[in-house]
C-alpha positions as CSV (number, residue, x, y, z in Angstrom):
1,M,29.9,208.4,200.9
2,D,30.8,205.8,198.3
3,D,30.1,206.0,194.5
4,K,27.2,203.5,194.7
5,Q,25.4,205.6,197.2
6,K,25.9,208.8,195.1
7,C,24.6,207.0,192.0
8,L,21.5,205.8,194.0
9,E,20.9,209.3,195.3
10,K,21.3,210.8,191.8
11,E,18.9,208.2,190.3
12,I,16.3,208.9,193.0
13,D,16.7,212.6,192.4
14,L,16.1,212.2,188.7
15,I,13.0,210.0,189.3
16,Q,11.7,212.5,191.9
17,A,12.1,215.3,189.3
18,C,10.0,213.4,186.9
19,I,7.3,212.9,189.6
20,N,7.3,216.6,190.4
21,R,7.1,217.5,186.7
22,M,4.0,215.2,186.2
23,A,2.4,216.7,189.3
24,K,3.1,220.3,188.1
25,N,1.7,219.4,184.6
26,S,-1.4,218.0,186.2
27,F,-1.9,221.2,188.2
28,V,-1.3,223.4,185.1
29,V,-3.9,221.4,183.1
30,K,-6.5,221.9,185.8
31,G,-5.7,225.7,185.8
32,W,-6.1,225.9,182.0
33,A,-9.4,223.9,182.1
34,I,-10.9,226.3,184.7
35,T,-9.5,229.4,182.9
36,L,-11.0,228.3,179.6
37,A,-14.4,227.5,181.1
38,S,-14.4,230.9,182.9
39,V,-13.6,232.8,179.7
40,I,-16.3,231.0,177.8
41,L,-18.8,231.6,180.6
42,A,-17.8,235.3,180.5
43,L,-18.9,235.3,176.9
44,L,-22.4,234.1,177.7
45,P,-24.0,237.5,177.9
46,K,-22.7,238.4,174.4
47,N,-24.5,237.6,171.2
48,I,-22.8,234.3,170.8
49,D,-24.7,231.0,170.3
50,I,-24.8,229.2,173.7
51,K,-25.0,225.8,172.0
52,I,-21.6,226.3,170.4
53,L,-20.1,227.7,173.6
54,S,-21.4,224.8,175.6
55,L,-20.0,222.3,173.1
56,I,-16.7,224.0,173.1
57,V,-16.6,223.8,176.9
58,L,-17.6,220.1,176.8
59,V,-15.0,219.1,174.2
60,S,-12.2,221.1,175.8
61,T,-13.1,219.7,179.3
62,L,-13.0,216.2,178.0
63,C,-9.6,216.9,176.4
64,F,-8.2,218.5,179.5
65,W,-9.6,215.6,181.6
66,Y,-7.8,213.0,179.5
67,I,-4.5,214.9,179.5
68,D,-4.7,215.4,183.3
69,A,-5.4,211.6,183.7
70,F,-2.4,210.9,181.5
71,F,-0.1,213.0,183.8
72,L,-1.5,211.3,186.9
73,K,-1.1,207.9,185.4
74,T,2.5,208.6,184.4
75,E,3.2,210.1,187.9
76,K,2.0,206.8,189.4
77,L,4.3,204.8,187.1
78,Y,7.2,207.0,188.2
79,R,6.3,206.4,191.9
80,W,6.4,202.6,191.2
81,K,9.8,203.1,189.6
82,Y,11.0,205.1,192.6
83,E,9.9,202.3,195.0
84,W,11.6,199.7,192.8
85,V,14.9,201.6,192.8
86,I,14.8,202.0,196.6
87,A,14.1,198.3,197.1
88,N,16.3,196.8,194.5
89,R,19.2,199.1,193.5
90,H,21.5,197.7,196.2
91,K,21.0,194.2,194.8
92,N,21.7,194.8,191.1
93,E,22.6,197.4,188.5
94,H,19.9,196.5,186.0
95,Y,18.0,199.4,184.5
96,K,20.4,201.9,186.0
97,Y,19.2,205.5,185.2
98,D,16.3,204.1,183.2
99,L,13.7,206.8,183.3
100,N,11.2,205.1,181.0
101,P,8.0,204.9,183.1
102,Y,6.7,202.1,180.9
103,N,9.5,199.6,181.8
104,K,7.4,196.9,183.4
105,N,10.5,195.2,184.9
106,M,10.6,198.2,187.3
107,W,7.0,197.9,188.5
108,M,7.6,194.9,190.7
109,K,6.3,195.1,194.3
110,S,8.6,194.3,197.1
111,N,7.1,190.8,197.3
112,K,8.1,190.1,193.6
113,T,4.5,190.3,192.3
114,E,3.9,192.2,189.2
115,R,1.7,195.3,189.0
116,K,-0.8,195.9,186.3
117,A,-0.6,199.2,184.4
118,P,-3.2,201.7,185.5
119,C,-6.0,202.1,183.0
120,I,-6.4,205.8,181.9
121,I,-10.2,205.6,182.1
122,R,-9.9,204.4,185.7
123,V,-7.5,207.3,186.5
124,M,-10.0,209.7,184.9
125,F,-12.6,208.6,187.4
126,T,-10.5,209.0,190.5
127,K,-11.8,211.1,193.4
128,T,-9.4,213.9,192.6
129,L,-10.5,214.4,189.0
130,V,-14.2,213.7,189.0
131,P,-15.3,216.7,191.1
132,L,-13.6,219.3,188.9
133,Y,-14.2,217.8,185.5
134,G,-17.6,216.5,186.4
135,L,-18.7,220.0,187.4
136,L,-17.4,221.5,184.2
137,I,-19.1,218.8,182.1
138,S,-22.4,219.2,184.1
139,L,-22.2,222.9,183.5
140,S,-21.7,222.6,179.8
141,V,-24.5,220.0,179.5
142,F,-26.8,222.2,181.5
143,L,-26.0,225.2,179.2
144,F,-26.6,223.1,176.1
145,I,-30.0,221.8,177.4
146,N,-30.9,225.4,178.5
147,S,-30.2,226.7,175.0
148,Y,-33.2,224.6,173.9
149,F,-35.6,225.0,176.9
150,N,-34.5,228.4,178.3
151,F,-34.7,227.4,182.0
152,I,-32.6,230.4,183.0
153,D,-34.9,232.9,181.2
154,V,-38.0,231.3,182.8
155,L,-36.4,231.6,186.3
156,I,-35.4,235.2,185.7
157,V,-38.9,236.1,184.4
158,S,-40.7,234.3,187.1
159,G,-38.4,235.9,189.7
160,T,-39.2,239.4,188.5
161,V,-42.9,238.7,188.3
162,A,-43.0,237.4,191.9
163,T,-41.3,240.4,193.4
């Protein structure tokens, strides 16, 4: 194996490590979002204001959602970089070992057309993020509205009367 091939493999390994790190970070953020929401829901029976708890869940979910989308966006940029290195490294030595995911020169498709950077808002509304964070946001909004109209108490009372 020659030196160019070893350098290519090392560069690909470095980029793959970045992709794996972004995927791991995204997974950890999802875990923290679920954990925080679960802990807050466990506090519901206590004498704590539900309005405040639901707002905490809402704000923290929005923050986790944004951070998760950032990691997925960055992972996508590293995947583009990976594709560029595979397709172009044998032709030139430009940007060798450049791990900056925002280097637009390394986003080119194989047909030499330029890619547009993914919008973080669009990434937030992908089919992998909307179900989880949409559920958490819906839950917090329901709890907030319930704190004013007491739907849950009405259901519990009407359920005990009917039995």
